[in-house]
N, C-alpha and C positions, 0 to 999 in steps of 0.2 A: 343538468349539471353545468350549464354554461357559466353561471355565477361563480362557482368554485374554481372553474378553469381560469377565468379572467383574473380572479384574485390571486391565484397561484402564479400566473404570468407576471402580474405586477410585482409580487413579492420577490420573484427570482431576478429582478433587475439589480438587486443588491449583490447577487453573485456575478452578474455581468461586470459590475464595477470591480469586484475582486479579481476576476479573470483579466480585466484590463490592466490592473495594477501588477499582476503576476508577470504578464508579458512585457510590461514596461520595465520591470526589474531586469528581465533577461536582456532587453535592449540597452539598459543602462550600462551594463558591463562593457559593451562594445563602443557605445557612443557617449551616453550621458556622463558617465563617470569621468571619461577622458576630458570632456569640456568643463565639467564641474571642477576637476582637479586644476585645470589651467586657470580658470577664472578666480578661484579661491586660494590658489597656490598651495595645494594639498599634496604635492609630489613627495614631500618628506613626512607626511602624516597618514600612513596607511590605515591607522585606526579609524580616522574620520571617513575614509573611503568605505570601509566596511559598515560603519554606522549608518551611512546614507541608505544602504539597502536594508540593514538589520532593524531600523527603527520601526518600520511597519509591522514586522513580526513581533517585536517587543511590545508595541502598543496593543496588538491583537491578543497577546498572551495576558497582559495586565488586565484588560477589560473583561476577558473571558472569565477570570476568577470570580467575579461577582455578578456577571450579566444574567446568569440563570436565576439566582435568588432574587434579583431585582425584578426580572420579568415575571416571576411568580407573584410578586407583590403588586406591581403597577400595571402589568399587562404586556402582551407581545407587541401590540401596535405602537404604543409610545416608544418602546425601545427601537423599533424599526424606523420610526420618524427621527429619533436621535441619530441613528446610523446614517440616514440620508443627509442630515445636517452636517455631521462630521465629515462625510465625503465631500460635500460642497465647500465647506470651510477649508479643508486641507488642499483642495484643488486651487482655490483662490490664493492661498498662502504660498503654495509651491510656484504659482505663476508669478508671484511678486518676489519672494526670497532674496532680500538684499545681501544676506551673508549665509554662511554654512550653518550657523546655529538656528536661524529661522527655518532653513530647509529641513534640518533635523526635527524641529518642532512640528512642521507640517507633515513629515513622514510619520511621526508619532500619532498625530490626530488621524491621519489616514488609516493607520493600524487599528485605532479604536473603532472606526466605522467598519472595517473589514471584519474585526472580531465579532461585533454585534450581528452583522449580516450572516456570517458563516454559522454562528451558533443558533440563531433564532429563526432564520427563514425556513429550515426544515421542520422545526417545531410548529411554526405558524401554518405551513401547508398541511402537515399531518393532522392538525387539529381542525382544519376547515374542509378538508377533502372527504368525499364519500369513500367508503372502504373499497369499493370496486375499482376505483381509479387512483387511489392514494399513491401507489408506486409510480404510476405514470406522471402524476403531477409533481411528485417529489424528485423526479429525474430532471425536471425543468431547470433547477439551479445548475446542474452539471452542464446542460445544453447552453444556457445563457452565459455561464462562466467561460466555456470554450468559445462561444461567439464573441465575448469581450476580448479574449486573447487574440482571436483572429483579427479583429478590428485594430487592436493595439499593435500587433506585429506589422500589419499593413501600413499603419501610420509611421512606425519606426523605420520600416524598410524604405518608405518614400523619403523620409528625412535623411536616411543614410546616403542617398544619392545627391544630397545637397553639399555644397562646398563647406558651409558653416551652419549646421543644424542648430536650432534653438532648443536647448535642453529644458528651458522653462515651459515652453509650449508643450513639449513631450510629456512632462509631468502634470502641468496645470490644466490641460484640456479635460481632465477628469471631472471638472466642475460642471461641464455641460450635461452629460447624462445623469449626473447626480441631482441636478435640478428637476429633471423629469421624475426621478425616483422619489424626491421629496413631495412633489405634487400628488403623486399616486398614493403614497403612504398617508398623506395628510387628508386628502379629500375623497379618496375612493375606497381604500382598503378598510374593512370593518375590523373590530376586535374579534379575537378568537372566541367562538361560542363556548368552547370547553372552559376557557379561562373565566368567562362571564359567569358560567354556572358555578365554578369553584369559588366565586365571590358572592354567590347568592343572588345574582342579578338575572333572574329568570326571564323576565319580560324582554330585556335587551337580547338575551341569548336566543330566545324564540324568534324575535324579529330578524336577527342575523341569519339564523338557520333558514327561515322562509326565503330570504333573499338569495342565499347560497344554493338552496335546493330548488328554487323556482316553484314552490307549491306552498299552500297555506297550512296543510296538516303535517306537522313535524313532531307530533306527540311521542311517537316511538323513539325517535332519536333524542328528544329532550329527556325522556326517561333514562335512556342509556347514559347520557352525559351526567345525570344526577347519580347514577350508580357508580360512575367513575370517581366520585368524591372519596371513596374508601381506599385505604392502602392496606394490603395484606388481608388477614382474616383466614378463617378455616374454610377452605374450599375442597369439595369432594367431587368425584366424577361418578355419574350414574348413567345407566343405559336403559332406554325405553323401547318398547315395541308399540307402534301406534296403528290402529286399524279398527274395524268393526269388532265388537266384543265377541261375537260368535266365532269369528275366524281366529282371534287370538286364543280363545279357549281351546280350539282345535289344535293350535300349535304348541300348547303346553306352557304358555306364558304364566308367570306367577301373579296371581291376583292378591293384592293386599291393601292396606289402608292408604298407601301412597298412590293408588290408582287415580288417574286424572281423566276426566271426561271432557272432550272437546266438542263444543256446540257450534253449529252453523245457523244462519238465519232461517233456513228452510225447515219447516215443521218435520220432525222425525229424523233430522240429520244429526247424528251424534256418533263420535268415535271415542275409543278408549285408548289411553296411553298407560301401559303397565310396565313397571320396572322389570328388568331382567334379573334373574336370581344372582346374588353375589355382588350387587353393585355397592353395597354398604362398605366394603373393604377397598381401600385405595388400590392395593396391589391387584385385586381381582378386576376392578374396573379398568385399571391400566392395561391389563392383559386383554380385556375385551376390546378396548379401543385399538390395540396393536395386534389383533389376531390375524390380520392379513399377511400374506407371504413375505413381501419385502420388508414390512415392519417387523415381522418376527426375526428376519435376518439381521436387521439393524440393531434390534435390542440385544442380540448376542455378540455384537462387535465389542471387543475390549475398549474401555475408555469412552465409548459412545454415551453422550449425555442423554439421560432419559427424556429430557426436554425436546431433543431433536426427534426422537421416536414419537413422542406425544403429539407434537405439531404435525409430524409427517402423517400420522394416522388420520388427521383431518383432511389432508389433501390427497390421500391414497385413492386410486381409481377403483370403482366397484366391479363386481363380476358382471358378466354380460347381461344387459338389461333390455334386450330385445329392441323395441322401437323407441325406448326412452332416451333421455339425454346421456351423453357419453362421459360426463364427468361426475364424480361422486358428490362433491359439494359445489354446485354451480355458484359462480360469483354473482349471478344476477337473480334478483327476486328473493323469495324466501318460501318456506314450506307453506305458510299461509299467505294469502294475498287479498287485496281489496279490489273488487271490480268497480265499485262506485265510491268515489271519495265524497263523503258528506261535508257540507260546509261547516266550518268550525270558527265561531266568532269570539269565544271566550278569551280573555286576556289573563292568563295564569301567571301571577307573580306574587311576591311577598305581600303586596298591598291588598290584593283582593281575593286571595285563596280562601276558600271556605273550608275550614277544618272541623266540621261537625261530625259527631260520632255516627250519625245515620248515613254518612257517605260511604261507610265501610261495611263490608259484610260481617255479620256477627257469627261467632262460633257457638252461640248458645242454642240455636235452633237446629233441628234436623231436617227441615224442609229442603228438598233438592230442586225446587222449582226455579225457573229462570229469574223470578223476582229477586232471588237472593244473590244473583251474580252481579257484581259491581267491579269497576276498575279501581284499584286501590291507590294509584299514584296520580299521574299528571292530568288525566281527564277521565270522563266517564265513557268515552268512546275508545274502543280498541282500534289500533291503526296498524298499518304495515306498509313497507316500502312497495312501490309499484313493481310489478313483475315485468321484466323485459323479455323473458324467455319462458312464457307460460306453457304449462303442460295442458293439452286438450282435456276438457272435462271428461270425455269418454274414456280416457286412459288413466285417470287419476282419481283417487278417493278424495283428494283435497280439492274441493271446488274453489272457485275464485270468490271467496267470501270473507267477511269480517268475522273473526271467531273469538269466543270467550272460553276460558278454561275454568273448570269447576272441579274441586276436589270433594270426595264422597259426602262428607257430612255438612254440606252447605258452605264450606270454606272457599272463598273466591280467589281466582287468580286470572290475571289478564295476560294475553300473549300478544307481543308486538314484534313486527319485523324490524331489525336494526341493521340490516345490510349483510352481505356476504353469506346469505342463507341462514343467518342466526335469528333466533327468536328470544325476546326478553319476556320473562314471566315471573310471577310471584305466587307463593302459596303460604297459607296459614296452616300450621301442622301442630299436632300434639304427639309427644313421644313419652312412652312410659319409662321412668327411671326407677331407682331403688325404692323399696317400701311402698310400691304401688302408686307413687306420686307421678304426676304428669308434668312434663316440661313443655310449655307452649312457646312457639317461636314463629317468626316470619322469615321465609326463605326466598332468595332470589334465584332464578334459574336462567342460565344461558343455554338454550336448547338448539341443537343442530341436527338436521336430518342426515343420517348416516347412509341412506340409500334412497333411491327414488321409488315411487309406488310400482308394484309389480304390474307388468303389462297385461291388459285383458286379452292381448293377442297371443299370450302363451309363454311368457318368460318364467323361469324358475329362480327363486331367491332363497338362499339358505338362511335359516333362523336358528338361534340356539335352541336346541330341543326338537328340531324337526325340519322337514322340507316343506316349503309352501307348495300348494297345489296350483295347477294352471288357473289363471284368472283371479288369483287372490289379490287383495288390495290392502296393503299395509306398507309401512316404512319402519326402519329402525332409526332411533335418534339417540345421540349422546348429549348429556347435560352436565354443565358445571353448576354446582349447587353451593351457594354461600349465603352469608347474612347480608341483607341489603345495607347500603351505605347509610340510610336514614333510620334504620331500626335502632331502638333504644331499650335496653334491658331495664334501665331505671324507670322508664315510662310503664313498662310491664308491671312493676310493683304498684304503680299508682292507678293504672287503668287496665284491669285484667281482661277487658273485652276490646277487641279491635287489634289492628296491626301494630300499634305502638310505634308510630313513626314521628320523627322530629321534622321540622321545616328545614329545607336545604340551606337556608341562610345560617342556621345554627351550626350545621356541620361545616359550612364554608368558613365560618368565623374562626375555626380552629387553625386553619392555615397549615403550611408545611412545618413539619418537625424534623429536626436532624435525626431523631430516633427512627423515623420512617426509612431512612437509608439503610438501616440494619435489619429490616424485614427480609425474610428469606428470599422472596421473589425479587425484591429490589436489588439485593446483593447479587443474586444470580444474573440479573439483567445488566448490572454494572460490570460484572466480569466479562460478559459477552461484548458489551459496548466498548469498554476500554481495550480489551484484547484485540478487537478487529480494527480499532483506530491506530493502535501501535503498529500492527502488522501492515496496515495500509501505508503509513508513513515510511516505515523501514523497507518497504518494497521499492522505495526510491523515487516515487512519482514527482514530488515537488522539487527534489534536487535536479531531476532530469528536466523538468519544466523550466526552472530558473536558468539552467545552464545549457539548454538545448543548442543555442548558437555556438557556444564554446565546444561542446561535445562534437557537433557536426564539423566544426572547423578542424578540431584535432583529428577527426576521422578522415579528413581530406576531401570534404564535400565540395570545396571550391573547384576541384577538378571537373565536376559535373557541369559547372556554369562558366568556366574560364573562357570558353570559346565565344561567348556572347558579350564579353567585356565587363562582367560584373565582378567587383572585388570580393575577396573572401568574406569580409564582414557582411556585405550586403547579401551575398549568396547564402550565408548561414541564416540570416534573418528571413530571406525569402522562403527558404525551405521550411523554416519554423512556421511561417504563416500558412504554407500549403499543408503542413502536417496538422495544424489546428483546424484547417478547413475540412480535411478528411475525417477528423474526429466527429464532426457534426452529424453525418449520416449514421455513424456508429452509435452515437447517443440516441438518435432516432429509433434505431433498432431496439436498443435497451428500453426505451420508453414503451415500445410496443410489447415487449416480452415481460416487463417488470411485473405486470399483474396477470399474465398468462402463465408463463413458465415459472416465474417467481424469483425472489432475490437469491435464495440459496443456489438455485440452478445456474443463474448467471455467474455467480462466483465460481462454482465448481467447473463451469464450462470455460471461462475465460482465464482463470489463473494458470492452467497448464499451458495455454498459448503464451502467456507472459513469460513463463519459465523457458519455453522454447525460443522465443525471440531474444531473451537475455543470453541464452547459451550460444545462439548464432553470433551475437555481438562479441562474446568472449572469444569464440573461434576466429572471427574476422580480425580481431586485434592480436591474436597470438600467432596465427599462421600468415606467412607472406603470400598474399594473393594478388599483388599488383595494386597500383593506386586506384584505378577505376573500379575494379571488382570490390576492393575494400570499401570504397566510398558508397557503392551501390548497396552492398550488404548492410553496412551500418545504417544508411538512410532508411532502407526498407524495414529493417528490424526496429528502429526507433519509431517509425510510423505504425507498425503492427503493435508494438508495445503500447503506444498512446491509445490507439483505437480500441484495443481490447481492454485497456485499463478503464477507459471512460464508459465501457459497456457494463462493467461489473464492479471492480474494486474502487472505482471513483465514486459513483453515487450511492452504492448499497450501504456502506458503513453509516453515512449520515441518515439515510432512510431508516435503517434499523434502529439507530439510537433515538430517533424521533418517535418510534412506535412502541418501544418495549417498556417504557416507564409509566407509572400511574400519574394522573393529571396533577395531583397535589405536589409531587416532587419532580415533575418532568423537567422544568426549567433548571433546577439545581443539578439533576443527574446529567442532562445533556451538556451543561456547562462543564461538568467534570470530564466528560468524554471529549468535549471541544478543547479543554485545556491540555489533555493528552495529545490531541491532534497538533496543537501549536508547539508544544514542547518537542514532539517528534519532528515537526517541520523544521524547527530551529536546529536541532541536532543534525538532521540529514543535510540541510542546506549548507551548514558551515563545516561539516566534515567532508563534503564532496570535493572542494578544491584541494584540501590536504591529501585526500586519497588519490585524486587525479595525479598529483605530483609524486606520490610515493609508490603506489601500486598500479597506476595507469588505468585506462578504460577497462581493460580485461578484468583486472582485480575488482574494480568497482561493480561491474555488472555481474561478476561471479558472486559477490556478496548479496546483491539484490536477488539473484536467482535462488540462493539458499533461503532467504527470507520468504520468497514466494512459495517454496516447497513447504516451509513451516506453516505459512498462511493457509495453504490447501488442506493440510492435516487439521488445523484448528477449525476451519469452516466445516469440514466433513464431520468432525466429532462434536462440535460445540454450538454451531450456529443453526437455529431453527428456521423454518419457512413461515413467514408471517403474511403472505399475500392474501388479500381479500377479507381479512379478519378485522372486526372492529377493535379499536385500540384498547377498550376496556376488557374485551375478551382475551386479548393477547396478554395483558398483565395478569389476568386470572390464571392463564396457562403457565406463566412463569412461576406463580406462587405454587401451583400444584407440582410442576416439574422440579422445583427446588426441594420440595418435601420428598418427592420420590427419589431424588438423587441422594438426599441425606439418609433416607431409609436403606438405600442400596449400599451406601458406604458404612 
């Protein structure tokens, strides 16, 4: 995974530049604006003073309105290159700035660069990162942003000790790190493989994936990216029991035409996957997924979004499994694994793909021999992610094998590991409809192991319909079943035999449609994304960041450093620098927990601490405690607020927004969420000085505390856990959850 990590580090430099600019804004109010006002004689023009700071936010807001749609058309990488160029140009212009109007133009250009970076870096990292470490890598922008703030505060503090600090250097030095950012985006960072697939550029996407994953065989993930071309569709949840046919018969599982046989390379090795009774009805399937204790409790909570319960059922811990793994859906490996990776030299793309009918299994014959089993999509080899946490063969019915899936009447389906314990499969099926007619179709399955195999050393596992005996070997699996992205009903009318698939370039040519935004799952995801961005901003973080020196100065923090001869301005800047330094290990903890405990857990854990720190600030400013005690409480509370914010409410909204939208509209949707971010940023930033003058620090932090309470309720009821899940599976869950919510209402 080293390739994906290095690419994410390079991309996050854009956020370092944003953090640098944020801290510079805070320093400007104490130093820069004073000297700018003197040089350009702006003492009688307060509007100009405000515009110097506001122009970067205005620029970010303007460019965000169309950055998503443009990135969906031209790609993520070109937009990040443009961002680095804008940073570089703005730094040089600010370093020159012969008059205030040129300075305003430079600040506007700087805002353009910030807007592109903040909007697209999370998208780029999400689309290049493996599912297992996507949260960790998408926390890097928060880390680099805080690192940029620390460096900027140190620079501003050092300049505050000078007799006549040069404000042009303070603002213009930004061009130095932006040059490094430009070189990395131009010559090192590849294009997003998901975007390449969305444009039908399969060979390029494959080569990028091979570089990012450090292995040649990426067929499973390529197939997943192709399936991500769809938006919406009819998705249902099914549940399977997988194991030896004899054992499943003993457990009372329902055998029907949907029975799936899983073949291994060893002679005589075959398992059966049989659906659990009642999976054809969404409500019944939903209750099956949510049957465990805590999920049952959540589903009965008033106003609890079914989506939260549905996602939670995936991450729920299993009953005691003896010597087996301790988590229900391990993030490493998958239910099927590959012990030996075979060399794979084919170059599969639109130029050389062979689309001959004999490549596909026919539904005409009834022969169930292995000769009829073929892989219907990207290659004739089935593949899987390498397992990092393998179950010993003696304890598991699933050997480390490459496996093919075969449905009863010779209809073929391939199963591939796609990360996070998920398998991608396809099946050709026939369903009887009215008048005895049959409806044929091609189905895609995202299959996930609901439990681990029963231990041969004696664990008991509950099954619908009975108790497993000691030593039994089977697992339960849940499946999201939908129509493949490349399936064409029109082709079915022309070619009644075969899976009726179109080439990815034909699907990619359709591009994003505004009507896609009104799909139930996309609407639901937009509600979650916009809601959490609004609450993040109105929790006050950017207002506190921009005005930290003033807040600490008003709290009397200069008392803490007056004995060593540092002025109040310099003391505020120094403590601001130390605060951002303390934020870095907090972000490190968040990076560690993001893919272990999860995004939702971090929010629910840190938001109450935010509320407590804000309440302490309110009390410290309402009750007369003495100068020193007041300054200490205020400083500690601000530090705690910052450290907890960057652990949860700081990185998680951007991570979630980069995960929950389909590939075709991801750029547009995240731009909508980013636009919400910038509008909220502007409102909070420019209402804070007014509120400080009218209701004081106590009133300001009281309002922020109330918003944090609302945010906690919103997260608890509406925000699902997405850790470790492939992006394409997350969007399918949103589609199912939206329909379940509509049915409940």
